[in-house]
C-alpha positions in Angstrom: -1.0 -1.7 14.6 -1.4 0.0 11.3 -4.1 -2.4 10.0 -6.2 -1.5 13.1 -5.9 2.2 12.2 -7.1 1.4 8.7 -9.9 -0.7 10.1 -11.0 2.2 12.3 -11.0 4.6 9.3 -13.2 2.1 7.4 -15.6 1.7 10.2 -15.9 5.5 10.5 -16.8 5.7 6.7 -13.6 7.6 5.9 -12.5 5.1 3.2 -15.7 5.4 1.2 -13.9 7.6 -1.5 -11.7 4.6 -2.3 -12.7 1.9 -4.8 -13.0 -1.7 -3.5 -9.5 -2.5 -5.0 -7.9 0.5 -3.4 -9.3 -0.4 0.0 -8.0 -4.0 -0.3 -4.6 -2.6 -1.3 -4.5 -0.2 1.7 -5.4 -3.0 4.1 -2.7 -5.2 2.6 -0.2 -2.5 2.8 -1.1 -1.8 6.5 -0.8 -5.5 7.4 2.7 -5.7 5.8 4.2 -2.3 6.7 6.6 -1.9 9.6 4.6 -0.6 12.6 7.7 0.9 14.2 10.6 2.5 12.4 14.3 1.8 12.8 17.4 4.1 12.8 17.4 4.0 9.0 13.7 3.5 8.1 10.7 5.6 9.2 7.6 3.9 10.7 4.7 2.7 8.5 6.7 1.8 5.4 5.3 -0.7 2.9 8.1 -2.4 1.1 6.9 -5.6 -0.6 6.2 -4.3 -4.2 3.4 -4.4 -6.6 3.6 -8.2 -7.2 2.7 -8.9 -3.6 -0.3 -6.5 -3.8 -1.5 -8.1 -7.0 -1.5 -11.5 -5.5 -2.4 -10.9 -1.8 -4.8 -8.0 -2.1 -6.3 -8.3 -5.5 -6.2 -12.1 -6.0 -4.3 -12.0 -9.3 -2.7 -15.4 -10.1 -0.4 -14.0 -12.7 2.0 -11.1 -12.6 1.2 -9.6 -15.9 0.7 -6.1 -17.3 -3.0 -6.0 -16.4 -2.3 -6.9 -12.8 0.4 -4.2 -12.6 -2.0 -1.6 -13.9 -4.7 -2.7 -11.4 -2.2 -2.2 -8.6 -1.0 1.1 -10.0 -4.6 2.5 -10.1 -5.4 1.3 -6.6 -2.1 2.7 -5.2 -2.7 6.0 -7.1 -6.2 6.3 -5.4 -4.6 5.7 -2.0 -2.0 8.4 -2.8 -4.6 10.9 -4.1 -6.6 10.6 -0.9 -3.5 11.1 1.3 -3.5 7.7 3.0 -0.3 6.7 1.3 2.8 8.7 0.3 5.5 7.4 -2.1 9.0 7.7 -0.4 11.4 6.2 -2.9 12.6 2.8 -4.0 14.0 -0.2 -2.0 17.7 -0.1 -1.6 17.7 3.3 -3.3 18.0 1.7 -6.7 16.2 2.6 -9.9 14.6 -0.8 -10.3 13.9 -1.7 -6.6 10.3 -2.0 -5.4 8.6 1.3 -4.7 8.3 2.2 -1.0 5.2 3.8 0.4 4.6 5.3 3.8 1.1 4.9 5.3 -0.2 8.2 6.6 -2.9 6.7 8.8 
C-alpha cells in the first residue's frame, strides 16, 4: 500500500524537507492512488485533481483561487523532492485533472 510507504518515509525522517501542507498532500495522494497498475495505467497514479486535495488534504471548504494556489505549492514541493512526478492529464485532454505518479 502506497500510504504505508509514505508513512515509513515519514517515520524515517525522510519527509522533513516538505512543509506540513506538502506532507498532507502526499499522504492524501498515496491514499487515493492506484496501488497496482492496469494494462493502460501504470501503478501509483493519483488522478483525483486539485479540488480533492484542497478539500481532503488541506481542509479548504471552498474551491477558490487561493485553495488552488495552496495545492499547487504543495504539489510543487512533492515534485521538487522527487516523491511525485507529473505524468499528463486525465483522459489525455487539455482540461482534464492532472495525473501524478507517486515515486515512493
